[in-house]
C-alpha positions as CSV (number, residue, x, y, z in Angstrom):
1,M,140.9,48.3,108.5
2,T,137.1,48.2,108.9
3,I,137.2,51.2,111.2
4,V,139.0,53.2,108.6
5,V,136.5,52.2,105.9
6,S,133.7,53.1,108.2
7,L,135.2,56.5,109.0
8,V,135.7,57.2,105.2
9,I,132.1,56.2,104.5
10,I,130.8,58.4,107.3
11,I,132.9,61.3,106.0
12,I,131.6,60.8,102.5
13,I,128.0,60.8,103.8
14,I,128.7,64.0,105.8
15,I,130.1,65.6,102.7
16,I,127.1,64.6,100.6
17,I,124.8,66.0,103.3
18,I,126.7,69.3,103.3
19,V,126.5,69.5,99.5
20,V,122.8,68.8,99.5
21,V,122.2,71.5,102.2
22,V,124.3,74.0,100.2
23,V,122.3,73.2,97.0
24,I,119.0,73.6,98.9
25,I,120.2,77.0,100.3
26,E,121.3,78.1,96.9
27,V,118.0,77.2,95.3
28,T,116.1,79.0,98.1
29,V,118.2,82.1,97.7
30,R,117.6,82.2,93.9
31,C,113.9,81.9,94.4
32,V,113.9,84.7,97.0
33,C,115.9,86.9,94.7
34,R,113.6,86.2,91.7
35,Y,110.6,87.0,94.0
36,A,112.2,90.2,95.2
37,D,113.0,91.2,91.6
38,R,109.4,90.7,90.5
39,A,108.2,92.5,93.5
40,K,110.5,95.4,92.7
41,Q,109.1,95.7,89.2
42,I,105.5,96.1,90.4
43,V,104.3,99.6,89.6
44,C,101.3,100.9,91.6
45,K,99.4,103.7,90.0
46,A,96.7,105.3,92.2
47,V,93.6,106.3,90.3
48,V,90.9,108.5,91.8
49,N,87.5,106.9,91.5
50,E,85.6,109.8,90.0
51,D,82.4,110.1,88.2
52,P,83.1,110.9,84.5
53,N,80.5,113.7,84.5
54,T,82.0,115.3,87.5
55,R,85.4,115.2,85.9
56,L,84.1,116.7,82.7
57,I,82.4,119.5,84.6
58,H,85.7,120.2,86.5
59,D,87.7,120.2,83.2
60,L,85.2,122.5,81.5
61,K,85.2,125.0,84.4
62,A,89.0,125.0,84.3
63,E,88.9,125.7,80.6
64,V,86.4,128.6,81.1
65,E,88.7,130.1,83.7
66,R,91.7,129.7,81.3
67,L,89.8,131.4,78.5
68,R,88.6,134.2,80.7
69,E,92.2,134.9,81.8
70,L,93.3,134.8,78.2
71,L,90.6,137.4,77.3
72,R,91.6,139.5,80.3
73,L,95.2,139.6,79.1
74,E,94.0,140.6,75.7
75,G,92.2,143.6,77.2
76,V,88.6,142.3,76.8
77,D,86.4,143.3,79.7
78,L,83.8,140.6,80.3
79,N,81.9,142.7,82.8
80,Q,80.6,145.0,80.0
81,G,77.5,143.8,78.3
82,K,75.4,140.8,79.2
83,C,76.2,137.2,79.0
84,Y,73.4,134.8,78.3
């Protein structure tokens, strides 16, 4: 009778160990999934490190070219006369 009781106790201990291991694995998987979800939501926006004055000059030159093209399409010849 004592051998049967001992075997039952050993089986119960093994079942408890298996349950604990399964719970630990489940918690680990949940943590990894949460980490992966947070990592997936990270948005990386590249920004060019540019001097504001350089950017302004670039934008103004582009605007001048756009306006020249607009005048050319309207039939205005910028090569006549002098520009100061």
